[in-house]
N, C-alpha and C positions, 0 to 999 in steps of 0.2 A: 843202493842206487844213487845215481846221481841226475840231476835234470840241467838242463839249460832253459833260461827264459828269454826270449829275443822280442823286444816290442819295438813299436814305433809310437811316439807319444808328441802332440803338439802342445797341449796345456799342461801336463804332467799328471793328468788322470790315468792314463793307461802304464806309465811308469810307476805309479803308486800300486795299482792293480798287480803289477808284477812282482812288486816287493811282499804284496800281501798274500798272493798265492805261493810264493818263495816259501815266507814264514808258516804257511797253514802246510805244506808240503813236508816242513821241516816236522811238524808234529808225527810224521809217520816216518821219521830217519831218511828222508829223502834231502841231500845235500843241492841245494839249488844256486846256480850262477844267473845273475839277471845281466843283461846286456842291451843297449840301444840296438837297434838295427844297423847303424853305421859305426858300430866300435865293437861288435862280436869278436870272440876270442875262437877262431877256428878249431884251434887244438882241444880247446874244453868244450864245445860242441861235439867234434868227433868223438870223444870218450864218454859224452851223455849217453845212458840208457832212454832219456826221454828229452824231447826236446818241445817247447811250449812256444807257441810264436803268438803275439797280440797286437792288437792293431785298435784304433779310435774308429769311430763311424764316421764317414765324410758323406755328403750328399743333401739333397733336398729331404726337408722333414719327413715326408713319408713315401718317397719314391728315388729310385737312383743311389740306394746307399751302397758303399763301397768301403773296402779297406782304406783309410786315410794315407796320402802318399803311396800307393800300391806299388807303385815303380821302384821303390826302394827295397821292396821285398825279392824284386830279380836277383838280388846280392846275396840270397841264401845261399849257403852250402849246399854241395850234393849230400843230401839227408836218406840214401838209399841203406835199407836196412833198418831205419830209425823208426821207433815210434813217436806219436806226435799228438799234439792236441793243439786248440787254436781258443783264443778268446778275443771278444773285442768289447771296447765299452761304448756306452751310448747314451744320450739324453732323451731323445723321444722314442726312437724306434729303430732298433737294427737292419730292419730289412733282411736283406740277402748276407750280410756283411761276413758272416761265418760261412755261409755256403762258398763264397768267392775267396774268402782267407783259406779255407780248407782246400780248395781245389790250387790254390798258388803253391801250397805247402806238398800237397801230394805230387804236384809237378817236377818238385825237387826230389822227387823220389820217397818220402815218407809214407808210413802207414797211418794216416790220422784215424784216431780213435776215439775222438770226440772234442765236443767243443762247448763253450757257453758264452751268451752274452751278458754282461755286467753292466748294471743300471749306474750312472757315476754316483746316486746318492745311495746306494746300497752296495758298496765296492768292498767293505768288511767282511758283511753277511755272505754276499754272493762268490767272494774268492774263496771263502771257506768251503761253501756248498762246492765250489769247481773242483777244489783238493780233493774232498771226499768222493766225489763222481770218478776222478781220476783214478784215485788208489783202488777203488772197487772194480775199476775194468783192469787196470794193470796188475793187481793183486788176483785176479780171478783164476 
C-alpha cells in the first residue's frame, strides 16, 4: 500500500506532523510520500492507495477556525475513487477545521474515511494514534 501526504504548513508544525504520520504508517508497511500543497507530484498522488491531507488551524481562539490558507487546497487534484483522511494541527481549539477540510477533500472526489486533530505539543503521540486509527479502518 502507498500513501501520499499533502500538507499546508506555516510554522513547520503541520509539516512535522506529516513526517511523523508517514513514519508511523511505515510501521504497517505503508510507503508514504510527503508533499507541501504547493509542490505535490500528481503522478505520485494518482498512484497512491490513500491520500492524507493536513492543515494548520487558522482563526480566532475559539471561533471561526478553518484550514490555514484554505484557498491553496483548491489546487488538489481530482481524487475520485481515492480513500482519503484529513488532519489538522492546533494550539488551543481546532473548532470545525477537520469538518471543513473533509468537505474540501470530498469536493475533489475522495471518500474521506477519517480525520484527527493533533495538538502541537502532542504531535508524536497523536500522529501514532492517527496512523493506528487509519490502519484499523483501511484494513477492516
